[in-house]
FIKOLZA-1660 file (N, C-alpha, C; in steps of 0.1 Angstrom, whole numbers, plus 5000, padded with zeros to 4 digits):
% residues 207
   i   px   py   pz ch aa at
   1 4965 5142 5120  A  M  N
   1 4977 5136 5127  A  M CA
   1 4987 5132 5116  A  M  C
   2 5000 5135 5118  A  R  N
   2 5011 5131 5109  A  R CA
   2 5019 5119 5115  A  R  C
   3 5022 5110 5107  A  L  N
   3 5030 5099 5112  A  L CA
   3 5045 5102 5110  A  L  C
   4 5054 5096 5117  A  P  N
   4 5068 5098 5115  A  P CA
   4 5072 5096 5100  A  P  C
   5 5082 5104 5096  A  T  N
   5 5087 5103 5082  A  T CA
   5 5091 5089 5079  A  T  C
   6 5086 5084 5067  A  I  N
   6 5089 5071 5062  A  I CA
   6 5100 5071 5051  A  I  C
   7 5110 5063 5052  A  K  N
   7 5121 5064 5043  A  K CA
   7 5117 5064 5028  A  K  C
   8 5107 5056 5025  A  F  N
   8 5103 5054 5011  A  F CA
   8 5095 5066 5006  A  F  C
   9 5090 5075 5014  A  L  N
   9 5082 5086 5010  A  L CA
   9 5088 5099 5011  A  L  C
  10 5088 5107 5000  A  Q  N
  10 5094 5120 5001  A  Q CA
  10 5084 5130 5007  A  Q  C
  11 5071 5129 5004  A  E  N
  11 5061 5138 5009  A  E CA
  11 5050 5131 5016  A  E  C
  12 5046 5136 5028  A  P  N
  12 5035 5130 5035  A  P CA
  12 5021 5132 5028  A  P  C
  13 5012 5123 5031  A  T  N
  13 4998 5124 5025  A  T CA
  13 4992 5137 5030  A  T  C
  14 4985 5143 5021  A  S  N
  14 4978 5156 5024  A  S CA
  14 4966 5154 5032  A  S  C
  15 4962 5165 5040  A  E  N
  15 4950 5164 5048  A  E CA
  15 4938 5163 5039  A  E  C
  16 4939 5169 5027  A  A  N
  16 4927 5168 5017  A  A CA
  16 4924 5153 5014  A  A  C
  17 4934 5145 5013  A  W  N
  17 4932 5130 5010  A  W CA
  17 4925 5124 5022  A  W  C
  18 4929 5127 5034  A  V  N
  18 4924 5122 5046  A  V CA
  18 4909 5125 5047  A  V  C
  19 4905 5138 5045  A  E  N
  19 4892 5142 5045  A  E CA
  19 4883 5135 5034  A  E  C
  20 4889 5134 5022  A  Q  N
  20 4881 5127 5011  A  Q CA
  20 4879 5113 5015  A  Q  C
  21 4889 5106 5021  A  A  N
  21 4888 5092 5024  A  A CA
  21 4877 5090 5035  A  A  C
  22 4878 5099 5045  A  I  N
  22 4868 5097 5056  A  I CA
  22 4854 5099 5052  A  I  C
  23 4852 5108 5042  A  E  N
  23 4839 5111 5037  A  E CA
  23 4834 5100 5027  A  E  C
  24 4843 5091 5024  A  N  N
  24 4839 5080 5014  A  N CA
  24 4845 5067 5019  A  N  C
  25 4842 5064 5032  A  L  N
  25 4848 5052 5038  A  L CA
  25 4844 5039 5030  A  L  C
  26 4832 5038 5026  A  D  N
  26 4828 5026 5019  A  D CA
  26 4835 5023 5006  A  D  C
  27 4838 5034 4999  A  I  N
  27 4845 5033 4986  A  I CA
  27 4860 5029 4989  A  I  C
  28 4866 5036 4999  A  V  N
  28 4879 5033 5002  A  V CA
  28 4881 5019 5007  A  V  C
  29 4871 5014 5015  A  L  N
  29 4872 5000 5020  A  L CA
  29 4871 4990 5008  A  L  C
  30 4862 4993 4999  A  L  N
  30 4861 4985 4987  A  L CA
  30 4874 4985 4979  A  L  C
  31 4880 4996 4978  A  D  N
  31 4893 4998 4971  A  D CA
  31 4904 4990 4979  A  D  C
  32 4903 4990 4992  A  C  N
  32 4912 4982 5000  A  C CA
  32 4912 4968 4997  A  C  C
  33 4900 4963 4994  A  S  N
  33 4899 4948 4989  A  S CA
  33 4907 4946 4976  A  S  C
  34 4905 4956 4967  A  H  N
  34 4912 4954 4954  A  H CA
  34 4927 4955 4957  A  H  C
  35 4932 4964 4966  A  C  N
  35 4946 4966 4968  A  C CA
  35 4952 4953 4974  A  C  C
  36 4945 4947 4983  A  E  N
  36 4950 4935 4989  A  E CA
  36 4952 4924 4979  A  E  C
  37 4942 4922 4970  A  R  N
  37 4943 4912 4959  A  R CA
  37 4954 4915 4950  A  R  C
  38 4955 4928 4946  A  K  N
  38 4966 4932 4937  A  K CA
  38 4980 4930 4944  A  K  C
  39 4981 4932 4957  A  A  N
  39 4994 4931 4964  A  A CA
  39 4998 4916 4964  A  A  C
  40 4988 4907 4966  A  A  N
  40 4991 4893 4965  A  A CA
  40 4996 4889 4951  A  A  C
  41 4990 4895 4941  A  G  N
  41 4994 4892 4927  A  G CA
  41 5008 4897 4924  A  G  C
  42 5012 4909 4929  A  V  N
  42 5025 4914 4927  A  V CA
  42 5035 4904 4933  A  V  C
  43 5033 4899 4945  A  A  N
  43 5042 4890 4951  A  A CA
  43 5043 4877 4942  A  A  C
  44 5032 4872 4938  A  L  N
  44 5032 4860 4930  A  L CA
  44 5039 4861 4917  A  L  C
  45 5036 4873 4910  A  N  N
  45 5043 4875 4898  A  N CA
  45 5058 4876 4899  A  N  C
  46 5062 4883 4909  A  M  N
  46 5077 4884 4911  A  M CA
  46 5083 4870 4914  A  M  C
  47 5076 4862 4921  A  M  N
  47 5081 4848 4924  A  M CA
  47 5082 4841 4911  A  M  C
  48 5073 4842 4902  A  C  N
  48 5073 4835 4889  A  C CA
  48 5084 4841 4880  A  C  C
  49 5087 4853 4882  A  R  N
  49 5097 4860 4873  A  R CA
  49 5111 4856 4878  A  R  C
  50 5113 4854 4891  A  Y  N
  50 5126 4851 4896  A  Y CA
  50 5126 4838 4905  A  Y  C
  51 5123 4827 4899  A  P  N
  51 5121 4814 4906  A  P CA
  51 5134 4809 4913  A  P  C
  52 5145 4813 4907  A  S  N
  52 5158 4808 4913  A  S CA
  52 5163 4816 4924  A  S  C
  53 5156 4827 4928  A  D  N
  53 5160 4835 4939  A  D CA
  53 5153 4829 4951  A  D  C
  54 5160 4820 4958  A  T  N
  54 5154 4812 4969  A  T CA
  54 5148 4822 4980  A  T  C
  55 5156 4832 4984  A  Q  N
  55 5152 4841 4995  A  Q CA
  55 5140 4848 4991  A  Q  C
  56 5139 4853 4978  A  L  N
  56 5128 4861 4973  A  L CA
  56 5116 4852 4973  A  L  C
  57 5117 4841 4968  A  V  N
  57 5105 4831 4967  A  V CA
  57 5100 4828 4981  A  V  C
  58 5109 4826 4991  A  R  N
  58 5104 4823 5004  A  R CA
  58 5097 4835 5011  A  R  C
  59 5103 4846 5010  A  E  N
  59 5097 4858 5016  A  E CA
  59 5084 4863 5009  A  E  C
  60 5084 4862 4996  A  L  N
  60 5072 4867 4989  A  L CA
  60 5060 4856 4990  A  L  C
  61 5063 4844 4992  A  T  N
  61 5053 4834 4995  A  T CA
  61 5045 4838 5007  A  T  C
  62 5053 4841 5017  A  A  N
  62 5047 4846 5030  A  A CA
  62 5038 4858 5028  A  A  C
  63 5043 4868 5021  A  I  N
  63 5036 4880 5018  A  I CA
  63 5023 4877 5010  A  I  C
  64 5024 4869 5000  A  A  N
  64 5012 4866 4992  A  A CA
  64 5001 4859 5000  A  A  C
  65 5005 4850 5009  A  K  N
  65 4996 4844 5018  A  K CA
  65 4989 4854 5027  A  K  C
  66 4997 4863 5033  A  E  N
  66 4991 4873 5042  A  E CA
  66 4982 4882 5035  A  E  C
  67 4986 4887 5023  A  E  N
  67 4977 4896 5015  A  E CA
  67 4964 4890 5012  A  E  C
  68 4964 4877 5009  A  L  N
  68 4951 4870 5006  A  L CA
  68 4943 4869 5019  A  L  C
  69 4950 4867 5030  A  E  N
  69 4942 4866 5042  A  E CA
  69 4935 4880 5045  A  E  C
  70 4943 4891 5042  A  H  N
  70 4937 4905 5044  A  H CA
  70 4926 4907 5034  A  H  C
  71 4927 4902 5022  A  F  N
  71 4917 4902 5012  A  F CA
  71 4904 4896 5017  A  F  C
  72 4905 4884 5023  A  E  N
  72 4894 4878 5029  A  E CA
  72 4888 4886 5040  A  E  C
  73 4896 4892 5049  A  Q  N
  73 4891 4899 5060  A  Q CA
  73 4884 4912 5056  A  Q  C
  74 4890 4919 5046  A  V  N
  74 4883 4930 5041  A  V CA
  74 4870 4927 5035  A  V  C
  75 4869 4916 5027  A  N  N
  75 4856 4912 5021  A  N CA
  75 4846 4908 5031  A  N  C
  76 4850 4903 5042  A  R  N
  76 4841 4900 5053  A  R CA
  76 4835 4913 5059  A  R  C
  77 4843 4923 5060  A  I  N
  77 4838 4936 5065  A  I CA
  77 4829 4942 5056  A  I  C
  78 4832 4941 5043  A  L  N
  78 4823 4946 5032  A  L CA
  78 4810 4940 5033  A  L  C
  79 4810 4926 5035  A  E  N
  79 4797 4919 5036  A  E CA
  79 4789 4924 5048  A  E  C
  80 4796 4925 5059  A  E  N
  80 4789 4929 5072  A  E CA
  80 4783 4943 5070  A  E  C
  81 4789 4952 5062  A  R  N
  81 4785 4965 5060  A  R CA
  81 4775 4967 5048  A  R  C
  82 4772 4955 5042  A  G  N
  82 4763 4955 5031  A  G CA
  82 4768 4962 5018  A  G  C
  83 4782 4962 5016  A  I  N
  83 4788 4967 5005  A  I CA
  83 4791 4957 4995  A  I  C
  84 4785 4956 4983  A  P  N
  84 4788 4945 4974  A  P CA
  84 4802 4947 4967  A  P  C
  85 4808 4935 4965  A  L  N
  85 4820 4936 4957  A  L CA
  85 4817 4941 4943  A  L  C
  86 4825 4950 4938  A  A  N
  86 4823 4956 4925  A  A CA
  86 4836 4961 4920  A  A  C
  87 4837 4962 4907  A  P  N
  87 4849 4968 4901  A  P CA
  87 4850 4983 4904  A  P  C
  88 4862 4987 4904  A  L  N
  88 4865 5002 4907  A  L CA
  88 4875 5006 4896  A  L  C
  89 4873 5017 4890  A  A  N
  89 4883 5023 4881  A  A CA
  89 4896 5026 4889  A  A  C
  90 4907 5021 4885  A  P  N
  90 4919 5025 4893  A  P CA
  90 4924 5039 4891  A  P  C
  91 4930 5044 4901  A  P  N
  91 4936 5058 4899  A  P CA
  91 4949 5056 4891  A  P  C
  92 4955 5066 4886  A  P  N
  92 4967 5065 4878  A  P CA
  92 4980 5061 4885  A  P  C
  93 4979 5061 4898  A  Y  N
  93 4990 5058 4907  A  Y CA
  93 4998 5046 4903  A  Y  C
  94 4992 5034 4902  A  G  N
  94 4999 5021 4900  A  G CA
  94 5004 5021 4886  A  G  C
  95 4997 5026 4876  A  A  N
  95 5002 5025 4862  A  A CA
  95 5014 5034 4860  A  A  C
  96 5014 5046 4867  A  K  N
  96 5025 5055 4865  A  K CA
  96 5037 5050 4872  A  K  C
  97 5036 5044 4884  A  L  N
  97 5047 5038 4890  A  L CA
  97 5053 5027 4882  A  L  C
  98 5044 5018 4877  A  K  N
  98 5048 5007 4869  A  K CA
  98 5056 5012 4856  A  K  C
  99 5052 5023 4851  A  A  N
  99 5059 5028 4839  A  A CA
  99 5073 5032 4842  A  A  C
 100 5077 5034 4855  A  Q  N
 100 5091 5037 4858  A  Q CA
 100 5100 5025 4858  A  Q  C
 101 5094 5013 4858  A  V  N
 101 5102 5000 4859  A  V CA
 101 5110 4998 4846  A  V  C
 102 5123 4997 4847  A  R  N
 102 5131 4995 4835  A  R CA
 102 5128 4981 4829  A  R  C
 103 5131 4980 4816  A  R  N
 103 5128 4967 4809  A  R CA
 103 5139 4957 4810  A  R  C
 104 5151 4962 4811  A  E  N
 104 5163 4953 4811  A  E CA
 104 5167 4950 4826  A  E  C
 105 5172 4937 4827  A  E  N
 105 5177 4933 4840  A  E CA
 105 5192 4938 4841  A  E  C
 106 5197 4940 4853  A  P  N
 106 5191 4937 4866  A  P CA
 106 5183 4950 4871  A  P  C
 107 5182 4960 4863  A  G  N
 107 5175 4972 4867  A  G CA
 107 5160 4969 4870  A  G  C
 108 5155 4960 4861  A  R  N
 108 5140 4956 4862  A  R CA
 108 5137 4950 4877  A  R  C
 109 5146 4941 4880  A  K  N
 109 5144 4935 4894  A  K CA
 109 5144 4945 4905  A  K  C
 110 5154 4954 4905  A  L  N
 110 5155 4964 4915  A  L CA
 110 5143 4973 4915  A  L  C
 111 5139 4977 4904  A  D  N
 111 5127 4986 4903  A  D CA
 111 5114 4979 4908  A  D  C
 112 5113 4967 4904  A  L  N
 112 5100 4960 4909  A  L CA
 112 5100 4959 4924  A  L  C
 113 5112 4956 4930  A  L  N
 113 5113 4955 4945  A  L CA
 113 5110 4969 4951  A  L  C
 114 5116 4979 4946  A  L  N
 114 5114 4992 4952  A  L CA
 114 5100 4998 4949  A  L  C
 115 5094 4996 4938  A  V  N
 115 5081 5000 4935  A  V CA
 115 5071 4993 4945  A  V  C
 116 5073 4981 4947  A  A  N
 116 5064 4973 4956  A  A CA
 116 5066 4978 4970  A  A  C
 117 5079 4981 4974  A  A  N
 117 5082 4986 4987  A  A CA
 117 5075 5000 4989  A  A  C
 118 5076 5009 4979  A  S  N
 118 5070 5022 4979  A  S CA
 118 5055 5022 4981  A  S  C
 119 5049 5013 4974  A  I  N
 119 5034 5011 4975  A  I CA
 119 5030 5006 4989  A  I  C
 120 5037 4997 4994  A  E  N
 120 5035 4992 5008  A  E CA
 120 5037 5003 5018  A  E  C
 121 5047 5011 5016  A  A  N
 121 5050 5021 5025  A  A CA
 121 5039 5032 5025  A  A  C
 122 5034 5036 5013  A  R  N
 122 5023 5045 5013  A  R CA
 122 5010 5039 5019  A  R  C
 123 5008 5027 5017  A  S  N
 123 4997 5020 5023  A  S CA
 123 4997 5021 5038  A  S  C
 124 5009 5018 5044  A  H  N
 124 5012 5019 5058  A  H CA
 124 5009 5032 5064  A  H  C
 125 5014 5043 5057  A  E  N
 125 5011 5056 5061  A  E CA
 125 4996 5060 5061  A  E  C
 126 4990 5057 5050  A  R  N
 126 4976 5061 5048  A  R CA
 126 4967 5053 5057  A  R  C
 127 4969 5041 5059  A  L  N
 127 4960 5033 5068  A  L CA
 127 4962 5038 5082  A  L  C
 128 4974 5042 5086  A  G  N
 128 4976 5048 5099  A  G CA
 128 4969 5061 5101  A  G  C
 129 4969 5069 5090  A  L  N
 129 4962 5082 5091  A  L CA
 129 4947 5080 5092  A  L  C
 130 4941 5070 5085  A  L  N
 130 4927 5067 5086  A  L CA
 130 4924 5062 5100  A  L  C
 131 4932 5053 5105  A  A  N
 131 4929 5047 5118  A  A CA
 131 4929 5058 5128  A  A  C
 132 4939 5067 5128  A  S  N
 132 4939 5078 5137  A  S CA
 132 4927 5087 5137  A  S  C
 133 4923 5091 5124  A  R  N
 133 4911 5100 5123  A  R CA
 133 4899 5092 5128  A  R  C
 134 4897 5080 5125  A  L  N
 134 4885 5073 5130  A  L CA
 134 4885 5072 5145  A  L  C
 135 4897 5070 5151  A  E  N
 135 4898 5069 5166  A  E CA
 135 4895 5083 5172  A  E  C
 136 4900 5093 5165  A  D  N
 136 4897 5107 5170  A  D CA
 136 4882 5110 5169  A  D  C
 137 4876 5106 5158  A  N  N
 137 4861 5108 5157  A  N CA
 137 4853 5100 5168  A  N  C
 138 4858 5088 5171  A  A  N
 138 4852 5080 5181  A  A CA
 138 4853 5086 5195  A  A  C
 139 4864 5092 5198  A  E  N
 139 4866 5100 5211  A  E CA
 139 4857 5112 5211  A  E  C
 140 4855 5118 5200  A  N  N
 140 4846 5130 5199  A  N CA
 140 4831 5126 5197  A  N  C
 141 4828 5113 5198  A  Q  N
 141 4815 5108 5196  A  Q CA
 141 4808 5111 5183  A  Q  C
 142 4817 5112 5172  A  T  N
 142 4812 5115 5159  A  T CA
 142 4812 5102 5150  A  T  C
 143 4817 5092 5156  A  G  N
 143 4819 5079 5149  A  G CA
 143 4811 5068 5155  A  G  C
 144 4806 5058 5148  A  D  N
 144 4799 5047 5154  A  D CA
 144 4808 5035 5157  A  D  C
 145 4803 5025 5163  A  T  N
 145 4810 5014 5167  A  T CA
 145 4817 5007 5156  A  T  C
 146 4811 5006 5145  A  R  N
 146 4817 5000 5133  A  R CA
 146 4830 5007 5129  A  R  C
 147 4830 5020 5130  A  N  N
 147 4842 5027 5126  A  N CA
 147 4853 5026 5136  A  N  C
 148 4850 5024 5149  A  R  N
 148 4860 5021 5158  A  R CA
 148 4866 5007 5155  A  R  C
 149 4858 4998 5151  A  E  N
 149 4863 4985 5147  A  E CA
 149 4871 4986 5135  A  E  C
 150 4867 4994 5125  A  L  N
 150 4874 4996 5113  A  L CA
 150 4888 5003 5116  A  L  C
 151 4889 5012 5126  A  A  N
 151 4901 5018 5129  A  A CA
 151 4911 5007 5135  A  A  C
 152 4906 4998 5143  A  A  N
 152 4914 4987 5148  A  A CA
 152 4919 4978 5137  A  A  C
 153 4910 4975 5127  A  F  N
 153 4914 4967 5116  A  F CA
 153 4925 4974 5108  A  F  C
 154 4924 4987 5105  A  Y  N
 154 4934 4994 5098  A  Y CA
 154 4947 4994 5106  A  Y  C
 155 4946 4995 5119  A  R  N
 155 4959 4994 5127  A  R CA
 155 4966 4981 5124  A  R  C
 156 4959 4970 5124  A  G  N
 156 4965 4957 5121  A  G CA
 156 4971 4957 5107  A  G  C
 157 4964 4962 5097  A  L  N
 157 4969 4962 5083  A  L CA
 157 4982 4971 5083  A  L  C
 158 4981 4982 5090  A  M  N
 158 4993 4992 5090  A  M CA
 158 5005 4985 5094  A  M  C
 159 5005 4976 5105  A  A  N
 159 5016 4969 5109  A  A CA
 159 5022 4959 5099  A  A  C
 160 5012 4952 5092  A  S  N
 160 5016 4943 5082  A  S CA
 160 5023 4950 5070  A  S  C
 161 5017 4962 5066  A  E  N
 161 5023 4969 5055  A  E CA
 161 5038 4973 5058  A  E  C
 162 5040 4977 5070  A  A  N
 162 5054 4981 5075  A  A CA
 162 5063 4969 5073  A  A  C
 163 5059 4957 5078  A  R  N
 163 5066 4946 5076  A  R CA
 163 5069 4942 5061  A  R  C
 164 5059 4944 5053  A  H  N
 164 5061 4941 5039  A  H CA
 164 5071 4950 5032  A  H  C
 165 5069 4963 5034  A  Y  N
 165 5079 4972 5027  A  Y CA
 165 5093 4969 5033  A  Y  C
 166 5094 4965 5045  A  G  N
 166 5107 4961 5051  A  G CA
 166 5113 4949 5044  A  G  C
 167 5105 4939 5040  A  I  N
 167 5109 4928 5034  A  I CA
 167 5114 4931 5020  A  I  C
 168 5106 4939 5012  A  Y  N
 168 5110 4943 4999  A  Y CA
 168 5124 4950 4999  A  Y  C
 169 5126 4959 5010  A  W  N
 169 5138 4966 5011  A  W CA
 169 5150 4957 5013  A  W  C
 170 5148 4947 5022  A  V  N
 170 5158 4938 5025  A  V CA
 170 5162 4930 5012  A  V  C
 171 5152 4926 5005  A  L  N
 171 5155 4918 4992  A  L CA
 171 5163 4927 4982  A  L  C
 172 5159 4940 4982  A  A  N
 172 5166 4950 4973  A  A CA
 172 5181 4951 4977  A  A  C
 173 5183 4953 4990  A  T  N
 173 5197 4955 4995  A  T CA
 173 5205 4942 4995  A  T  C
 174 5198 4931 4994  A  T  N
 174 5205 4918 4993  A  T CA
 174 5210 4916 4979  A  T  C
 175 5202 4920 4969  A  N  N
 175 5205 4917 4956  A  N CA
 175 5214 4928 4949  A  N  C
 176 5214 4940 4955  A  F  N
 176 5221 4952 4949  A  F CA
 176 5229 4959 4960  A  F  C
 177 5239 4966 4956  A  D  N
 177 5247 4974 4966  A  D CA
 177 5238 4986 4972  A  D  C
 178 5241 4990 4983  A  R  N
 178 5233 5000 4990  A  R CA
 178 5232 5013 4983  A  R  C
 179 5244 5017 4977  A  E  N
 179 5244 5030 4971  A  E CA
 179 5235 5030 4959  A  E  C
 180 5235 5019 4951  A  T  N
 180 5226 5018 4940  A  T CA
 180 5211 5018 4944  A  T  C
 181 5208 5011 4955  A  V  N
 181 5194 5010 4960  A  V CA
 181 5190 5024 4964  A  V  C
 182 5198 5030 4972  A  D  N
 182 5194 5044 4977  A  D CA
 182 5192 5054 4966  A  D  C
 183 5201 5054 4956  A  R  N
 183 5199 5063 4945  A  R CA
 183 5186 5061 4937  A  R  C
 184 5184 5048 4934  A  R  N
 184 5171 5045 4927  A  R CA
 184 5159 5048 4935  A  R  C
 185 5160 5045 4948  A  L  N
 185 5148 5047 4957  A  L CA
 185 5144 5062 4957  A  L  C
 186 5154 5071 4957  A  Q  N
 186 5151 5085 4957  A  Q CA
 186 5145 5089 4944  A  Q  C
 187 5149 5084 4933  A  E  N
 187 5143 5087 4920  A  E CA
 187 5129 5083 4920  A  E  C
 188 5126 5070 4924  A  L  N
 188 5113 5065 4924  A  L CA
 188 5104 5072 4934  A  L  C
 189 5109 5076 4946  A  A  N
 189 5102 5083 4956  A  A CA
 189 5097 5097 4951  A  A  C
 190 5106 5103 4943  A  T  N
 190 5102 5116 4937  A  T CA
 190 5090 5115 4928  A  T  C
 191 5090 5105 4919  A  V  N
 191 5079 5102 4911  A  V CA
 191 5066 5099 4918  A  V  C
 192 5068 5091 4928  A  E  N
 192 5057 5086 4936  A  E CA
 192 5050 5099 4943  A  E  C
 193 5057 5107 4948  A  S  N
 193 5052 5119 4955  A  S CA
 193 5045 5129 4944  A  S  C
 194 5051 5130 4933  A  Q  N
 194 5046 5138 4922  A  Q CA
 194 5032 5133 4918  A  Q  C
 195 5031 5120 4917  A  I  N
 195 5018 5114 4913  A  I CA
 195 5007 5118 4922  A  I  C
 196 5010 5118 4935  A  L  N
 196 5000 5121 4945  A  L CA
 196 4999 5136 4948  A  L  C
 197 5006 5144 4941  A  A  N
 197 5006 5158 4944  A  A CA
 197 4992 5165 4941  A  A  C
 198 4985 5159 4932  A  T  N
 198 4972 5164 4928  A  T CA
 198 4962 5153 4932  A  T  C
 199 4952 5158 4941  A  L  N
 199 4942 5148 4946  A  L CA
 199 4933 5143 4935  A  L  C
 200 4933 5130 4934  A  H  N
 200 4924 5124 4924  A  H CA
 200 4910 5126 4928  A  H  C
 201 4901 5129 4918  A  P  N
 201 4887 5131 4922  A  P CA
 201 4879 5120 4927  A  P  C
 202 4884 5108 4924  A  Q  N
 202 4877 5096 4930  A  Q CA
 202 4886 5090 4941  A  Q  C
 203 4879 5089 4953  A  P  N
 203 4887 5084 4965  A  P CA
 203 4892 5070 4964  A  P  C
 204 4904 5068 4966  A  R  N
 204 4911 5055 4966  A  R CA
 204 4921 5054 4976  A  R  C
 205 4926 5043 4980  A  V  N
 205 4937 5041 4989  A  V CA
 205 4949 5049 4984  A  V  C
 206 4952 5048 4971  A  H  N
 206 4963 5055 4965  A  H CA
 206 4958 5064 4954  A  H  C
 207 4953 5076 4959  A  S  N
 207 4947 5085 4949  A  S CA
 207 4951 5100 4953  A  S  C
% end
């Protein structure tokens, strides 16, 4: 199943990724825990970098709180499934996107907002794809009750990720003119899609 085109994404996720993720649900779920923790950290770091931006601090405080709530929820599911918390080698996705962030202001601020928005948008898309596949498997009686519950959980996360990338987008367009934002978004979206063009051998939320 394909989701509607998302503004921040130039290319949709491949079917190969969906198949890889479904075959490695435990690993992807563990990675989801890491992603939620990192997302909270991104919001907190940006608040510390721009403490005088009242709107940014207010909005990202809410995001950080919600990401930590999701982190707790994922960890509870991991415990129920008997999956121990453990480190995972990250895919190159995050580091390569971070490398696109310019060092000088104000470009740095715009890039940080748009990279965060792009990551949230990709999470929204992929969690939706996973939820749909798990739901389809349940209808075909190839999935168990836990996976139906996992699909519902991913649906909830999917809605949150959509709200988060919308907030980052609003912050970007509040701080910068729309033409500048659109132009830079297209540049970053091209890089983001190129990073995911080759399937990473290790299944991750962003691989």
